[in-house]
N, C-alpha and C positions, 0 to 999 in steps of 0.2 A: 735676656739677664734675669736674676731671682727679682719673684716678686712675692709680698707679705699676702699670702691669701691660701685658700683652699685651692689646690690644682683644679686647673680646669675641666669643668667636667667630671670631677669626684664629688661627688657628695659628705657633708661632715660625716666621719666614722659614726658610729655608734655600737655601744656593747649592748649585746642581748639576754636574757637569760638561756637561750636555747643555743649560744655560745657555746660548741662543742668543745673548743680549747679552756675555757673559764677552769673548767675543775680539775681538770690535769696542770694547768700553769701553775694551780694554788698548790700542789705536791712536791714543785722540783725544788732538787736537793743542790746545794753548792759541791756537795762532797766528790772529790776527795780535795776540795779546797778548801781554807779556812772558812772557821763559822762561826758566826759570833750577831747579838742580838741586833747589832746594826748594821749586818751584810745580808743582801739579800739576793735568790736566784730570779729573781722576774722584777721587771720596774715599770712602771706607767709606761715608758718608751717602746718597751717591748710589747705589750700588750696595742698601743697605737699604730704602730709599725703594721701589724695583723690585720688589725681594725681597718686601715687604712687602706690594705689591699685588697682586702674582703669588700670593701664598698665601690673600689675600681673596677675589680670582674664584675660584681652586679650590676654595676652601670651598662658596664660592654657585655651584659651578657654571655657573661665567659668563664667556665669552669677555672679549678685552681690549674694551673699548669700541668704536665707530664712529669717533666724535672724541672728543680726549681735551683738557685743558684742562693745560697747562705753563708754571709761574710761576716764572720765577728763574733757568731752567737757565743755568749757568757756561760750560758749553764744546760741550755738547750730552750731555751722560751720560744725559739723563731721558729726551729729544726720541727720539734713538737707541735708547735702550735700550726706549723701553718701545713703538716700530715694530718693534725685533727682537723683543720678546716676544709681539707681534701685534695692537698698535691700528692703526685704519683711520688717520684724520687726526688730527693734531697741531696746537692753535693755541698758537702760544707767544709771549708776554711777558717779555720781560726788560730793563731798563732800560739796560743797558750798550752800547753799540753794537760797542764790542768781543765781548761777549759774542755778538750775533748774528751778528757774521762769521765767528765762531769755528766757528758750527755751521753758518754757510752753508759754510765750508770743510772742515768734518769729512761734511757731506752729499756734497759735491763728489766728495769724493777715497775714500771710504769704501763710500757707500751711494748713488751715483747714481740710481738708480729711485727713491729714496724722495723725492726733494725736491719735488714734486709733491705730497706729503703733506702737505706741513707749510708752515703759514703764518706770518708773523711780523705781530701785532696789537697794539692798545692793550691794557691791561691789563681795561678793561670789558668788547673784545669777546673776550678769550680764556676769559674767565670766562662770557660769556653764555650761555646755558642748559647748562652740562656738568654732568655727572654724578658727573665726576671731577676730580679736580685734582691733581697733581703735584706740590711745590713744594721748593725749598731754602729755608730759613727764613733771610730776610734777617738782617744784625747788629742791625738799629734795632727797637724796636720800633714807633717810629711806621710804619715801612714795613711792619712786620707788618700794624700797625691798616688801613691804606690796602690795604692786598692782601685781608684778610680781610673790608673792608667791601667791595670791588668783587665779591668772591666771593657774600657773603652775598646783594647787592640784585640780582645779574643771574644768579646761576646758577641749576639747577633746584632748587627747596626741597628733595628728596631727595639735594641732592649728600654727596659723599664728601670731603676733603682730606687729602692724606697730604703731610704736611710734616717733611721731614728734616734732622739738623743735625747738627756733631759737639758731643758733650756740654761741650766745653771753653767753646762758644761761646752754649751754650743755659742759660735759668736760669726758674725758676716763672711770672718776670710774661708770659712769650711761653703759658703756660696761659691765662691770667688775660684775655691779649688775646683769645686763642682763643674762651674762654669768654664773654665777654660778646656775643659774635655766633653761636654755637653750643649746642643745648643738652647735646650732648656731648663731652667730648674726653677720647681716652685715650695715655698714653705707653709706648711700647715696651718691653720689655726691651735693654738696653745688648747692640751688637753692635760689635767695633772700635770701640770709645770713642763711638759714634756711634747716637743716638734717632731714631726717628719719633713725631711726633705728628699722630695720628686725627683728625679733628671733622667732625659732622656734627647734621643736625638743625637749620637756620636759625632763629633767633630772631626773633622778630615786633618786639620792641619792641631796640635795638640803640644803641649811644653815639652821635651827630650826629659829625661829621668834623671835626677839628677845623684842617684844609687845605685852600686853600693860606693859610700864613701871612703877614702883613704885620709890619713893624718899620720905626721910624725910627732911623735915624743921623743924627749930624753931624760931621764933621772940617774943621779949619780953618775954625769958617764956615758953610762951606757943607750943608747939610738935604738928604737923599733919603729916600726909603724902597726895603725890600727886602722881597722875595717869595719863600716857598721852599714847594715839592712837601714830601711826606712824605721820598722818596730825593735829595733836595737836600743835599749833605755840608753841615754848618755849619747848616743850617736859613735862614734869616732873619738867622742871627747876623752881625753883621761882626766875621769873628777877628781876634786882636790882631797878626797878621803883617801881613795887608794893612791894617790903619788903618797900621801903620808905613809899609808902602809909600805908601798915598797922602798921608799927612802930611808924606814928601818926595819927593811925584812933581816932578822939572823941568817947569821951560818944556815944554809940547810943540806951541808955535805952529806949527814949519819943519812938522810932518808934519799930514796929512789923513783919514789912515787909524790905528786903533790894534784890530791882532790883540788880540782878551784869548784866548790859549789856556789852556785848562782854566778855564774862566769862573767855575764854580761857581753859587752867587747871581748871577753878577753885579754886582759891588759893585765893581771896580775900574772897568769900561766905564761903569757909571753915572756915579759920580764925574766920572773923568776926562770925560765928555760934558758935563757940569751947567759943569764948568769951563774947558771949553776947548770956544766954542763952536761953532768950525770943524770938530772932529772927527767922525768917521762912527766906528760901533766895530763891527767883525765879531768878533762873539763864537764862540766853540766851546765843548763839551767830549762827552765821551764817554757822558753821560746823558741821556737824555730828558730825566728832573727836573730837572738844572739849566738845560736849554736852556728848557723853559717856565717856569722860573721868572726867569731872566733877560730873557724875555719879556714876565710880568707885572710885572717893576719896570719894563722901560722905561716901560709904557704908565703903570701908577701914577705916573711921574716925568715923564710927557709927553714922552717922550724915542723914541715907536716910529717916526718917521720916521727917526730917527739911529742907531737899533741895529736890527742883525739877529743873530740868531744859531740856528745849526744843529746837528747832531749828527754829530761827526767824531772819528774814530779821530786822536789828534794833529793835524796841517795837511795832512791826506792831500787836500785837496779845492785847496792853493793850488799855484798854480806855484811853484819856483824863482827865488831874486831878487825875490820879487814885493812885500816889504814892507818898510818900512823904520821900524816900529814895532811892538813884541811886548811884550806882557807876562804875566809867569805864577807864580803860586803855587802850586808844583807840589806834589803830594802825595809821601807817603814811605810808603804801603802801597797793596799790592793785595788786597783785602777783608781777612782778617785775617791778612793776611803783610806784616811790614813790611822794604820793598827799596827801594834806589836805581832798581833797575833803570827803573822808570816815568819817574822826573823826570829820567832822561839820555836817555831818549825822547822826552820832548818837548822836552829842550833840543836835541837832537840834531835835529830836523825843525823847531825854531826856526832854527837853524842855515841848515837849506837853504832856508828860505824868505826871511831876511835878506837884503835888498841890499847892495852893499859899502856899508858907512857904517853899514847899518841897527844900530839900538839893540832887544838884550834888555833891560827892566826884569824883576829878578828880586827875590822874596822867600823867605829859607828858612829853617830852623832852624840857629843858627848852628854847635849841635854838630856839622851835618854836611859842612861844609867841601866848602862845593859851588863856590866861587870857583876853587881848580886849574882843576876840571873846567870851569866856564865860561869860562875864558878860552885852555885847553885847546883847547873844542868852539867855541866863537862868537871869540873872539877878546878884548882888551884889557879887562879888566875891573875897576870901579873901585867902591869901596864908598860909597853915598850916603848910610846910617844901620846904626844897631847899637844894638838895646838888649840886656839880661839874656837872651834868647830867639833874637832872630832877627839876620838881614841881609838889608839892601834891597842888593841890585849894578845896576852899567849895565854889560852889555858891548856892546862896538861889533864888528860883524862885520868881517873882514878875507876878503878874498878873493884867492886867486894868491899 
């Protein structure tokens, strides 16, 4: 069971002036993700994971492993930090495309000589055969369970997992998730409001995975199925903002393609395709899990031939003035930080991609008051619906 102390045999980690990763980590950038004064590319949890790992290896008199697995690295702190400390090659899994591109950018700008030593893979491939895994603890317990399942199923039986997080975002249920899959889970002492969970000893009997999930929904008499992996925002639920948009979806018969930006579980595109047989859906999301969930939902609703979904940073794959219709339910947080910056980034890219006269259908929390920004960034904006929590708008692109 979990114990709240330094992992047995591992001395308290310490930062030293000779740490080869320190200067490198200080230069990491979040780009192309949103950048703001309160958003950082590295935090105390990243540093504590690296220091805990270095202390454990030093205690054993062992070098950094030739191959290391990194899961959930946000901007490259774990990946580049491990390489700077002496790791040979690193297999990386990260759900967010923006995270992958940030890691690639940091490699190119700060350590191009290491680029060939980093491989971006699926979750299973990252963990396969690994004896050491460094992780950022995800926000959701289901995501942690999915990641721990993959490690337990594919890593070396002697694998050691070091998962770091900020204390304010950690809870004892995380220990339990790991306890169900590993025979020993230790909790480090706190440092700079961060801790590391160290797990080892893969259990032979583990819980069965609950993902992907399927759920049935109905809007305006149209029934449909949603699917979701553990990391898909909102799971297989139909969130109330999206429901309000779907209930007031205007006639789309003049359009041939709907671009579903930040598609999540694909609910907007699925419903639009079912209610408008002429429509093809071009969905995208920064999350690999969201893309997989949208494609799974398309298959479940016999829409696979009309719905495509790709991983993208906003709409970077689409040329300017190429779309007549875009839908958007923008997120209002990045990780654990609440910010409007990501919504404005998506709205601005929708403005770039919309042709003159094209429309953006958007739903947002009413208290965020995006209508003025939509009018400024897209064009004339009218309200389609509003309830006590959400507002649905249609913005018409005006160029020139």
